[in-house]
C-alpha positions as CSV (number, residue, x, y, z in Angstrom):
1,M,-57.9,-94.8,12.1
2,P,-61.5,-94.9,11.0
3,L,-64.2,-93.2,13.1
4,Q,-67.5,-94.6,14.5
5,L,-70.3,-92.7,16.2
6,R,-71.0,-94.0,19.7
7,S,-73.9,-93.5,22.1
8,T,-73.5,-93.9,25.9
9,V,-76.1,-93.3,28.6
10,K,-74.3,-93.1,32.0
11,S,-75.6,-94.2,35.3
12,D,-76.2,-90.5,36.3
13,G,-78.6,-90.1,33.4
14,Q,-76.3,-88.2,31.1
15,L,-76.3,-89.1,27.4
16,E,-73.0,-88.7,25.6
17,L,-72.6,-88.9,21.8
18,S,-69.1,-89.1,20.6
19,L,-66.8,-90.2,17.7
20,A,-64.4,-93.1,18.6
21,E,-61.4,-94.4,16.7
22,V,-61.7,-98.1,15.8
23,E,-59.5,-100.6,14.1
24,M,-59.7,-100.9,10.3
25,P,-61.7,-104.1,9.8
26,Q,-60.1,-107.0,8.1
27,P,-62.3,-109.4,6.2
28,R,-62.3,-113.2,6.7
29,E,-62.9,-115.6,3.8
30,D,-66.7,-115.0,3.5
31,E,-66.7,-111.3,4.6
32,I,-66.4,-107.9,2.9
33,V,-65.4,-104.4,4.1
34,I,-67.7,-101.5,3.0
35,R,-66.7,-97.9,2.9
36,I,-70.0,-96.4,4.2
37,E,-71.1,-93.5,2.0
38,A,-74.7,-93.1,3.1
39,S,-76.7,-94.2,6.2
40,P,-80.1,-92.7,7.1
41,I,-81.3,-91.6,10.5
42,N,-84.5,-93.6,10.8
43,P,-86.9,-93.3,13.8
44,S,-85.8,-96.9,14.6
45,D,-82.3,-95.5,15.1
46,L,-83.2,-92.7,17.4
47,G,-84.1,-94.8,20.4
48,L,-80.5,-96.2,20.6
49,L,-78.9,-93.0,19.5
50,L,-80.7,-90.6,21.8
51,G,-81.6,-92.9,24.7
52,F,-84.9,-90.9,25.4
53,A,-82.8,-87.8,26.2
54,D,-84.5,-84.5,26.6
55,L,-83.3,-82.6,23.5
56,S,-83.8,-79.2,25.2
57,T,-80.9,-80.1,27.4
58,V,-78.4,-80.8,24.6
59,E,-75.0,-79.2,24.9
60,A,-72.1,-79.2,22.5
61,G,-68.6,-80.3,23.7
62,E,-65.5,-82.3,22.7
63,S,-64.2,-85.7,23.3
64,E,-60.5,-86.4,22.5
65,G,-60.5,-83.3,20.3
66,R,-63.6,-84.3,18.3
67,P,-67.1,-83.0,18.4
68,A,-69.4,-84.5,21.1
69,L,-72.8,-83.9,22.6
70,T,-74.3,-84.4,26.0
71,A,-78.0,-84.3,27.1
72,K,-80.0,-85.4,30.1
73,A,-82.2,-88.5,30.1
74,P,-85.4,-87.9,32.1
75,E,-85.6,-89.9,35.4
76,A,-88.8,-91.5,34.2
77,F,-87.0,-93.4,31.5
78,M,-84.0,-94.6,33.5
79,R,-85.6,-97.9,34.3
80,H,-86.0,-98.6,30.6
81,L,-82.4,-97.6,29.9
82,A,-81.0,-99.9,32.7
83,P,-79.7,-102.7,30.3
84,R,-77.5,-100.3,28.4
85,L,-76.2,-98.0,31.1
86,D,-72.4,-97.1,30.9
87,Q,-72.0,-99.0,27.6
88,S,-70.6,-97.3,24.6
89,L,-72.8,-98.5,21.8
90,P,-72.5,-98.2,18.0
91,V,-75.5,-96.9,16.1
92,G,-77.1,-97.1,12.6
93,N,-79.2,-99.9,11.3
94,E,-78.6,-99.6,7.6
95,G,-76.6,-98.0,4.9
96,A,-74.7,-98.3,1.6
97,G,-71.3,-97.9,0.2
98,T,-68.5,-99.3,-1.8
99,V,-66.8,-102.7,-1.1
100,V,-63.1,-101.9,-0.6
101,A,-61.9,-105.3,0.7
102,A,-63.1,-108.8,0.4
103,G,-62.2,-112.3,1.7
104,A,-61.1,-115.2,-0.5
105,S,-64.6,-116.7,-1.1
106,A,-66.1,-116.4,-4.6
107,T,-69.1,-114.6,-3.2
108,A,-67.0,-112.0,-1.4
109,Q,-64.6,-111.5,-4.3
110,G,-67.5,-111.0,-6.6
111,L,-68.6,-107.9,-4.7
112,L,-65.2,-106.2,-4.6
113,G,-65.6,-102.6,-6.0
114,K,-69.4,-102.8,-6.2
115,T,-71.9,-100.6,-4.5
116,V,-74.0,-102.6,-1.9
117,A,-76.6,-101.9,0.7
118,V,-76.7,-103.6,4.0
119,L,-78.8,-104.0,7.2
120,G,-76.2,-104.8,9.9
121,G,-76.1,-102.2,12.7
122,A,-73.1,-100.0,13.6
123,M,-73.5,-98.2,10.2
124,Y,-72.6,-94.7,11.4
125,A,-69.0,-95.6,10.8
126,Q,-66.5,-95.0,8.0
127,Y,-66.0,-98.7,7.4
128,R,-68.1,-101.7,8.2
129,K,-67.3,-105.4,7.9
130,I,-70.1,-107.8,7.2
131,K,-70.7,-111.3,5.7
132,A,-70.8,-111.1,1.9
133,A,-74.1,-113.1,1.8
134,D,-75.8,-110.3,3.8
135,A,-75.0,-107.5,1.3
136,L,-77.5,-106.5,-1.3
137,P,-75.7,-105.6,-4.6
138,L,-77.3,-102.5,-6.1
139,H,-78.2,-102.3,-9.7
140,E,-75.8,-100.6,-12.1
141,G,-76.2,-96.8,-11.9
142,T,-77.6,-96.8,-8.4
143,T,-75.7,-94.6,-6.0
144,A,-75.0,-95.3,-2.3
145,R,-77.3,-92.3,-1.5
146,E,-80.1,-93.9,-3.5
147,G,-79.6,-97.3,-1.9
148,A,-79.0,-96.2,1.7
149,S,-82.6,-96.8,2.8
150,C,-83.0,-100.2,1.1
151,F,-84.1,-102.1,4.2
152,V,-85.9,-100.5,7.1
153,N,-88.6,-98.4,5.4
154,P,-89.0,-100.5,2.1
155,L,-89.2,-103.8,3.8
156,T,-91.5,-102.5,6.6
157,A,-93.9,-101.1,3.9
158,L,-93.8,-104.4,2.0
159,G,-94.2,-106.3,5.2
160,M,-97.3,-104.4,6.1
161,V,-98.9,-105.4,2.7
162,E,-97.7,-109.0,3.1
163,T,-99.1,-109.2,6.7
164,M,-102.4,-108.0,5.3
165,R,-102.5,-110.9,2.9
166,M,-101.3,-113.5,5.3
167,E,-103.9,-112.6,7.9
168,G,-106.8,-112.4,5.6
169,H,-107.5,-108.7,5.4
170,S,-108.3,-106.9,2.1
171,A,-107.2,-103.3,2.8
172,L,-105.2,-101.4,5.4
173,A,-104.7,-98.1,7.1
174,H,-101.5,-96.3,8.1
175,T,-100.7,-93.4,10.4
176,A,-97.9,-90.8,10.0
177,A,-98.6,-91.6,6.4
178,A,-96.7,-88.7,4.8
179,S,-93.4,-90.1,5.9
180,N,-90.8,-91.6,3.5
181,L,-92.2,-95.0,4.6
182,G,-95.8,-93.9,4.2
183,Q,-95.1,-92.6,0.7
184,M,-93.5,-96.0,-0.2
185,L,-96.5,-97.8,1.2
186,Q,-98.9,-95.7,-0.9
187,K,-96.9,-96.5,-4.1
188,I,-96.9,-100.2,-3.3
189,C,-100.6,-100.2,-2.8
190,L,-101.2,-98.4,-6.0
191,A,-99.0,-100.8,-7.9
192,D,-100.5,-103.9,-6.2
193,G,-104.2,-102.8,-6.3
194,V,-104.6,-102.6,-2.5
195,A,-106.9,-100.1,-0.9
196,L,-105.1,-97.9,1.6
197,V,-106.4,-95.3,4.0
198,N,-103.7,-92.7,5.0
199,I,-103.9,-90.8,8.3
200,V,-101.9,-87.6,8.6
201,R,-102.2,-84.5,10.8
202,K,-101.5,-81.5,8.5
203,P,-103.2,-80.2,5.3
204,E,-99.9,-80.1,3.4
205,Q,-99.5,-83.8,4.1
206,V,-102.9,-84.5,2.6
207,A,-101.8,-82.6,-0.6
208,L,-98.4,-84.5,-0.7
209,L,-100.1,-87.9,-0.7
210,E,-102.8,-86.9,-3.1
211,D,-100.1,-85.7,-5.5
212,I,-98.7,-89.3,-5.6
213,G,-102.1,-90.8,-6.2
214,A,-103.6,-91.4,-2.8
215,T,-107.4,-91.7,-2.8
216,H,-108.1,-91.8,0.9
217,V,-106.3,-89.3,3.2
218,C,-107.8,-88.3,6.6
219,N,-106.4,-85.4,8.6
220,S,-106.6,-86.2,12.3
221,S,-106.5,-82.5,13.2
222,E,-109.8,-81.8,11.4
223,A,-113.0,-81.6,13.4
224,D,-114.7,-84.2,11.2
225,F,-111.8,-86.6,11.4
226,M,-113.8,-89.5,12.9
227,A,-116.6,-89.1,10.4
228,T,-114.3,-89.0,7.4
229,L,-112.2,-91.9,8.7
230,T,-115.4,-94.0,9.2
231,D,-116.5,-93.2,5.7
232,A,-113.1,-94.2,4.3
233,F,-113.2,-97.5,6.2
234,A,-116.7,-98.3,5.1
235,E,-115.8,-97.7,1.5
236,T,-112.5,-99.7,1.5
237,G,-113.4,-102.4,4.0
238,V,-110.3,-101.7,6.1
239,T,-109.9,-104.0,9.2
240,L,-106.1,-103.7,9.7
241,A,-104.1,-100.7,10.7
242,F,-100.5,-100.0,11.4
243,D,-99.8,-97.1,13.9
244,A,-96.5,-95.3,14.0
245,T,-97.5,-93.0,16.8
246,G,-98.1,-95.5,19.6
247,G,-99.3,-93.1,22.3
248,G,-102.4,-91.1,22.8
249,L,-105.9,-91.8,21.5
250,L,-105.3,-92.4,17.8
251,G,-105.2,-96.2,17.9
252,S,-108.4,-96.2,19.9
253,Q,-110.0,-93.8,17.4
254,I,-109.0,-96.1,14.5
255,L,-110.6,-99.1,16.1
256,T,-113.8,-97.1,16.9
257,C,-114.1,-96.1,13.3
258,M,-113.4,-99.6,12.1
259,E,-116.3,-100.9,14.3
260,A,-118.7,-98.1,13.1
261,A,-117.8,-98.9,9.4
262,A,-118.3,-102.6,10.0
263,A,-121.7,-102.0,11.5
264,R,-122.6,-99.8,8.5
265,R,-121.6,-102.6,6.1
266,G,-123.8,-105.1,7.8
267,G,-121.5,-106.8,10.3
268,A,-123.7,-108.7,12.8
269,V,-124.3,-106.5,15.9
270,G,-125.3,-107.8,19.3
271,G,-124.5,-107.0,22.9
272,Y,-120.8,-107.5,22.1
273,G,-120.5,-105.4,19.0
274,T,-120.0,-106.6,15.4
275,D,-118.5,-109.9,14.5
276,V,-116.0,-108.3,12.2
277,F,-112.4,-108.8,13.4
278,K,-110.3,-105.7,13.7
279,Q,-106.5,-105.6,14.1
280,L,-104.3,-102.7,15.2
281,Y,-100.6,-103.1,15.1
282,I,-98.4,-100.5,16.9
283,Y,-95.0,-100.4,15.2
284,G,-93.6,-97.1,16.3
285,G,-93.4,-94.6,19.2
286,L,-93.7,-91.1,17.7
287,D,-96.0,-90.2,20.6
288,R,-94.3,-91.2,23.9
289,S,-97.4,-90.6,26.0
290,P,-99.4,-93.6,27.3
291,T,-101.6,-95.5,24.8
292,Q,-105.2,-94.6,25.7
293,L,-108.0,-97.1,24.9
294,T,-111.7,-96.4,25.0
295,R,-113.2,-99.8,24.4
296,N,-116.3,-99.1,22.3
297,W,-115.5,-101.4,19.4
298,G,-117.0,-104.7,20.6
299,F,-114.9,-107.8,21.3
300,A,-113.7,-108.9,17.8
301,W,-110.4,-107.1,17.9
302,S,-106.7,-107.4,18.8
303,I,-103.9,-104.9,19.5
304,G,-100.3,-106.0,19.1
305,G,-96.8,-104.9,18.3
306,W,-95.2,-105.3,14.9
307,L,-91.5,-105.3,14.1
308,L,-89.6,-106.0,10.9
309,P,-87.1,-108.6,12.1
310,P,-89.7,-111.1,13.5
311,F,-91.8,-110.6,10.3
312,L,-88.8,-111.5,8.1
313,A,-88.0,-114.5,10.3
314,K,-91.6,-115.6,10.0
315,I,-91.8,-115.6,6.2
316,G,-88.4,-117.3,5.8
317,P,-85.2,-116.5,3.8
318,E,-86.6,-117.1,0.3
319,A,-89.6,-114.8,0.7
320,A,-87.5,-112.2,2.4
321,Q,-85.0,-112.3,-0.4
322,A,-87.8,-111.8,-3.0
323,L,-88.8,-108.6,-1.1
324,R,-85.2,-107.4,-1.1
325,E,-84.9,-108.0,-4.8
326,R,-88.1,-106.0,-5.5
327,V,-86.6,-103.1,-3.5
328,A,-83.4,-103.2,-5.5
329,R,-85.4,-103.2,-8.8
330,E,-87.6,-100.2,-7.7
331,I,-85.1,-98.2,-5.6
332,K,-85.4,-95.2,-7.9
333,T,-89.2,-95.2,-8.1
334,T,-91.4,-97.0,-5.5
335,F,-88.7,-97.0,-2.8
336,A,-87.0,-93.7,-3.5
337,S,-86.1,-91.8,-0.3
338,H,-85.8,-88.1,0.2
339,Y,-83.5,-86.4,2.7
340,A,-83.5,-82.8,4.0
341,Q,-79.7,-82.8,4.8
342,E,-76.6,-84.9,4.2
343,V,-74.1,-84.6,7.0
344,S,-70.8,-86.0,8.1
345,L,-70.3,-87.8,11.3
346,A,-69.1,-84.6,12.9
347,E,-72.0,-82.5,11.5
348,A,-74.5,-85.1,12.9
349,L,-73.2,-84.1,16.3
350,S,-74.1,-80.4,16.1
351,V,-76.8,-79.1,18.4
352,E,-78.9,-77.7,15.5
353,A,-78.8,-81.1,13.6
354,I,-79.7,-83.3,16.5
355,Q,-82.6,-81.0,17.5
356,T,-83.9,-81.2,13.9
357,Y,-83.7,-84.9,13.2
358,G,-84.6,-85.7,16.8
359,R,-88.1,-84.2,16.2
360,Q,-88.8,-87.0,13.7
361,A,-90.8,-84.5,11.6
362,T,-92.0,-85.2,8.1
363,G,-89.6,-83.7,5.6
364,E,-86.7,-83.5,8.0
365,K,-85.0,-86.9,7.5
366,Y,-81.2,-86.7,7.7
367,L,-78.6,-88.8,5.9
368,I,-75.1,-89.5,7.4
369,N,-72.2,-89.8,5.0
370,P,-69.4,-91.0,7.3
371,N,-66.8,-90.3,4.6
372,K,-68.2,-86.9,3.5
373,D,-65.2,-84.9,4.8
374,L,-62.9,-87.2,2.9
375,A,-64.8,-87.2,-0.4
376,Q,-62.9,-86.1,-3.4
C-alpha cells in the first residue's frame, strides 16, 4: 500500500512524525491520480510538519517497522497547537509528478501520462488524488523536480509585485532576500522594471543577489545597515515591504528607514511625521521572537499579514490562472528552484535531515521524492 508522511502533536506535547499506509486513491470522473515524484519542504510546510517542536530534542525511532521521529513541543506553544492535538495530519503543500490514473471526463483523460504540478496539501505521499482542473500541466521537457515548486514561492513572489501595483506603490523591499523565493522576486523585478531593495544578513548573500543582477542589497548585520537602507529607499522610493522574519526589530527598522527616506524626498513633515504612506506586510515567521515596534515613523503607516491564498481569492480565478501560466512558461529561468538534497520519505525522517531543513537556512532547501526508493 502507498505511504504518506504524517505529523501528530500529542496532548503531552510530544511530536511524532511517521509513515502511514493509505489506500491507493481511485479517481472519480473529474479527478486524476498523480504519482508524486517531487515535493519541496517550504517554510510554509514546517509549521504543520514540526508543530513548533524543539529540534534539539529530536530522537529517531520506529513506527510499525518504518522510520519515525519524536520531539518535544515547548510548553509555551501548546496553546497555539490546541486545535490539532492528537490528530494525525498529512503534510506537504505542493508537488509534481506523473498522472497514472484518470476519471472519465475529457479534462482528466487529457492529462493521463503527463507531468503536472499541483497545490493541494498532503503531497508528502507516494500518490495523490486531485481534481483535474486543479492540476497545472508542465511544458514538454519539464521534469517533476523542475516543476515541484510551481506554486508557493513563484506565486508568492508574483503576488508581491501585483500587490504593489494594486495598492499604488512603485517599488518594494523584501527580507530574507537570498532565499529561493527572494531570487525569484529579484528576477521578476528585473524583467518587469520594478525597483527592489533586498535585505539579507550575510556577505555571501549580498554577492549571490548581485550576481543575478540586484542593484540594491542591504546587509542587516553591518553597522551602517540603517544608513544604507535609508539611502536605498530614498533612491528607489520604496514604501512597501514584505518581511519573512516576523519577529524582532527588523520590521520596525524598515519603517523607520522608509520614514527617513520620505522626509529626505520632501514628504510633508509635521508633528505627526511625513504624509507618505508606508506599508509593512509580515508573511513569514523565521524569527519566532515577539515583533518589536519603535514607533518613530509618524502616523501614515500600516502593518498587516499577507498570505498567498487570500491574495489569489482577491484577484479572482482568471488573474490567478494567468500568473500560473507565467510560472509554467518560465519554470526553468525566472522560477527555477535549487535544492540542497533530494530525499525519500524515509530519509526525510532522519535526525540529520530534520535538523538541517528545520533551520530554514538559505541554501539548505530539501526536496522529497516519495517514490525515490522505487525509482528505476
